[in-house]
C-alpha positions, 0 to 999 in steps of 0.5 A, a space after each residue: 279787606 286790601 290785597 298785596 302782590 307778592 314777588 311771584 305774582 300771588 296776590 295776598 290779603 293786607 295782614 296789618 290791621 292799622 294801614 292808616 298808620 303806616 303814612 305816619 310811622 317815618 316821621 313816627 321814629 324820628 320824633 322817639 329815635 332820641 329813647 333809642 340812642 347811646 344814654 336816651 335812656 332814663 336812667 334805667 326807668 320804662 320808656 315806653 310811657 314818654 313814648 306814647 306820650 310824645 307820640 300823643 304830642 305830635 298827633 293829638 288825632 290818634 287814639 291813646 291805643 293807636 298811639 301804643 301801637 305806633 309806639 310799639 313799630 317803633 320800638 320794633 324797628 330800632 330792636 332789630 336795628 341794633 
């Protein structure tokens, strides 16, 4: 397991289970941004299916689980910035 350093110099274990997806996150956020813009919903429908589909189409090498992990992370990202 990978270790990370805190500001006080203490090492702590990496908490992410899918650290390999971190490199894709910023690009994924840009791909799914339209789902979170004002009026970007799908007539009140849940958008998580379409977000996963968008991510899977952009990154066909990802498993369905990995696409879901990225979709949930992107949702948290946008909800925290509202």
